[in-house]
N, C-alpha and C positions, 0 to 999 in steps of 0.2 A: 305193620303198625299195630300197636296194642289196643285194647278196648278203651273206648272213650268213657271218662268218668262224668257223671251228671254234674251240672253246675250247681254250686251251693251258695245260697244267699246267707252270708255270715250273720246278718241281723236277724233274719228269720230263724236261723239255727239257734242263736242265743236265746231268743224269745221262747222257743219250744223247750229248750233245756230248762229255762227259768220256770216255765209253767209246769213242767214235769216235776221239778223240785218242790213246787207248792203242793202238788198232789202227793208226792212222797212224804211230805211233812204232815200229812193228814188233812190238808185243806180240800174242801169240796167245791167244785165249780158249779155255779148257779147262774141263771139268767132271768131278768125281770124287765119286760118291755124293751128289749134290745140292749139293756145294760148287763154286762157280764160282771159277776163278782165272785170272790172266793171267800169261804167261811170255814172256820174250824169249830169243833165242838167245845173246845176249852179244856184246860187242864185241871181246874179246881171246880168245886160245886158250891155255890154258883160262881162262875168265873167272871171277873171283871172283863168288860169289852174294850178292845182297842181297835180303832179304825186307822188303817194306813192308807194315805192318799199320795199317789205318785205325782210327779211334776209334769209340765207341758212336754208333749211329744214322747211320753214314756208309757209304761203299762204296769199292771199289777205284779208281774214277775220280777220287777226291779227289787222287790222286798224279799225275794227268795233266800238270800244269805242269812237273814235274821229270823225268819219265820220258825225254824225248828226250836229255837230257844223261847220264842214268845208263846207258841201253842202249849207249852208246858204249864203256863200260868194264866193265860188270857184266852178269851174267845176272840179270835182275830178275824177281822173282816177287811178285805182288800178289793175295792172296786176297780175295774177298768173304767175310767171316766168316759163319758160320751165322746165319740170321735177318737178314742185312743184304744190300743190293744184290740180286743175282739168286740168292743162295744160299738153300737150304731150311734150316729150315722157315720158311714165310712168316708163321706165327702161333704164338702160345704162348710160354711161358717158356723161357729158355735158361739153363743153368748154365755156369759157367766150364769145367768138365770137357769139356762138349760142344765148346766153342770150341777147347780144347787138342787134343782128339782129332781134330778136323778138320784142324788145322795139322799134326799128326803124320802123318796120312794123306796129305796133299799132299806133305809132306817125303819120306815113304817112296816115293811114286810117282816122285819125281825122283831117287831113288838116293842120297839123303844118308845117311851113316852115323849111327848113334845116338851116336857119339862127338863129332859136330860140335855146336857150340853156336849157338843163335840168340838174338839180343838183341832 
């Protein structure tokens, strides 16, 4: 009998490939109070900022296919929303206010003024 191959979780493999793609595109992984986010330096000086927010049960790596084009022109920020991807909490219920508070905290860390609007 030949050697046994290790079991591969296809979802975990996809997520790792997507995160590796973010890093390859020049994104830097950061963490703030348990919230993981990815940020680029931007292509122009000063670069307009674009924030990409994933959907429910998704993670930052979902944006990997379009990031290489965006980082040429924008400062790109992609959070893993709380309870998603690598962000805490890993279990338990989440309310919308917790998600909003995490986005505001990342925004404040990056020096955005409260007068700026996010879509």
